[in-house]
C-alpha atoms as a printed R data frame, in Angstrom:
   type eleno elety resid chain resno      x        y       z
1  ATOM     1    CA   UNK     A     1 -1.929 -172.450 -50.899
2  ATOM     2    CA   UNK     A     2 -2.587 -168.696 -50.644
3  ATOM     3    CA   UNK     A     3  0.415 -166.482 -49.909
4  ATOM     4    CA   UNK     A     4 -0.090 -162.892 -48.787
5  ATOM     5    CA   UNK     A     5  3.029 -161.095 -50.077
6  ATOM     6    CA   UNK     A     6  2.275 -158.013 -47.983
7  ATOM     7    CA   UNK     A     7  3.278 -159.960 -44.877
8  ATOM     8    CA   UNK     A     8  6.033 -162.144 -46.292
9  ATOM     9    CA   UNK     A     9  9.350 -161.431 -44.613
10 ATOM    10    CA   UNK     A    10 12.712 -161.418 -46.361
11 ATOM    11    CA   UNK     A    11 15.958 -162.173 -44.579
12 ATOM    12    CA   UNK     A    12 18.657 -159.498 -45.003
13 ATOM    13    CA   UNK     A    13 22.049 -159.244 -43.381
14 ATOM    14    CA   UNK     A    14 23.060 -155.823 -42.098
15 ATOM    15    CA   UNK     A    15 26.405 -154.631 -40.819
16 ATOM    16    CA   UNK     A    16 25.878 -152.179 -37.988
17 ATOM    17    CA   UNK     A    17 28.159 -150.466 -35.515
18 ATOM    18    CA   UNK     A    18 28.110 -152.195 -32.107
19 ATOM    19    CA   UNK     A    19 26.836 -149.014 -30.416
20 ATOM    20    CA   UNK     A    20 24.006 -148.743 -32.962
21 ATOM    21    CA   UNK     A    21 22.999 -152.351 -32.289
22 ATOM    22    CA   UNK     A    22 23.047 -151.790 -28.512
23 ATOM    23    CA   UNK     A    23 20.954 -148.624 -28.814
24 ATOM    24    CA   UNK     A    24 18.541 -150.342 -31.179
25 ATOM    25    CA   UNK     A    25 18.132 -153.336 -28.894
26 ATOM    26    CA   UNK     A    26 17.495 -151.081 -25.866
27 ATOM    27    CA   UNK     A    27 14.895 -149.062 -27.779
28 ATOM    28    CA   UNK     A    28 13.267 -152.227 -29.122
29 ATOM    29    CA   UNK     A    29 13.014 -153.712 -25.598
30 ATOM    30    CA   UNK     A    30 11.392 -150.525 -24.252
31 ATOM    31    CA   UNK     A    31  8.833 -150.665 -27.082
32 ATOM    32    CA   UNK     A    32  8.367 -154.425 -26.667
33 ATOM    33    CA   UNK     A    33  9.576 -155.061 -30.225
34 ATOM    34    CA   UNK     A    34 12.325 -157.073 -31.810
35 ATOM    35    CA   UNK     A    35 15.225 -155.165 -33.333
36 ATOM    36    CA   UNK     A    36 13.946 -156.221 -36.773
37 ATOM    37    CA   UNK     A    37 10.468 -154.856 -36.025
38 ATOM    38    CA   UNK     A    38 11.974 -151.584 -34.788
39 ATOM    39    CA   UNK     A    39 14.059 -151.181 -37.953
40 ATOM    40    CA   UNK     A    40 11.052 -152.110 -40.105
41 ATOM    41    CA   UNK     A    41  8.872 -149.494 -38.381
42 ATOM    42    CA   UNK     A    42 11.535 -146.852 -38.961
43 ATOM    43    CA   UNK     A    43 11.843 -147.759 -42.642
44 ATOM    44    CA   UNK     A    44  8.078 -147.650 -43.139
45 ATOM    45    CA   UNK     A    45  8.121 -144.213 -41.520
46 ATOM    46    CA   UNK     A    46 10.356 -142.768 -44.219
47 ATOM    47    CA   UNK     A    47  8.635 -140.429 -46.678
48 ATOM    48    CA   UNK     A    48  7.690 -142.048 -49.984
49 ATOM    49    CA   UNK     A    49  9.739 -141.069 -52.998
50 ATOM    50    CA   UNK     A    50  7.731 -138.799 -55.271
51 ATOM    51    CA   UNK     A    51  9.468 -139.866 -58.450
52 ATOM    52    CA   UNK     A    52 11.808 -142.846 -58.490
53 ATOM    53    CA   UNK     A    53 13.423 -141.568 -61.719
54 ATOM    54    CA   UNK     A    54 14.646 -138.426 -59.991
55 ATOM    55    CA   UNK     A    55 17.646 -138.995 -57.753
56 ATOM    56    CA   UNK     A    56 19.183 -135.503 -57.483
57 ATOM    57    CA   UNK     A    57 17.348 -133.503 -54.795
58 ATOM    58    CA   UNK     A    58 18.893 -130.149 -55.731
59 ATOM    59    CA   UNK     A    59 18.278 -127.865 -58.683
60 ATOM    60    CA   UNK     A    60 19.369 -129.142 -62.101
61 ATOM    61    CA   UNK     A    61 22.994 -128.501 -62.896
62 ATOM    62    CA   UNK     A    62 24.076 -127.004 -66.181
63 ATOM    63    CA   UNK     A    63 25.271 -129.873 -68.401
64 ATOM    64    CA   UNK     A    64 28.807 -129.770 -69.757
65 ATOM    65    CA   UNK     A    65 28.724 -128.783 -73.430
66 ATOM    66    CA   UNK     A    66 29.329 -131.924 -75.483
67 ATOM    67    CA   UNK     A    67 27.515 -131.531 -78.831
68 ATOM    68    CA   UNK     A    68 26.630 -134.904 -80.348
69 ATOM    69    CA   UNK     A    69 26.705 -136.697 -76.967
70 ATOM    70    CA   UNK     A    70 23.247 -138.282 -76.398
71 ATOM    71    CA   UNK     A    71 23.352 -137.645 -72.649
72 ATOM    72    CA   UNK     A    72 24.251 -133.990 -73.162
73 ATOM    73    CA   UNK     A    73 21.488 -133.577 -75.743
74 ATOM    74    CA   UNK     A    74 18.948 -135.200 -73.393
75 ATOM    75    CA   UNK     A    75 19.941 -132.991 -70.464
76 ATOM    76    CA   UNK     A    76 19.995 -129.874 -72.642
77 ATOM    77    CA   UNK     A    77 16.411 -130.543 -73.802
78 ATOM    78    CA   UNK     A    78 15.226 -131.541 -70.318
79 ATOM    79    CA   UNK     A    79 16.571 -128.462 -68.579
80 ATOM    80    CA   UNK     A    80 16.246 -125.850 -71.335
């Protein structure tokens, strides 16, 4: 049996504010979508991450001086 993973759906439970659910359901109805399809379309509309290893969007911060600490040494070399 062939399974196309691009279209396989996964069940996830979300906790949302009641007002957010109501607004989402109204918007989904107007667009003739399910709430899940509306949320999925919004998630697919997010910009792709350029580099998954980078998680700090701002400029690099100066590392705290800790000679001998591997993390400090890595950051010192990376941002020198």
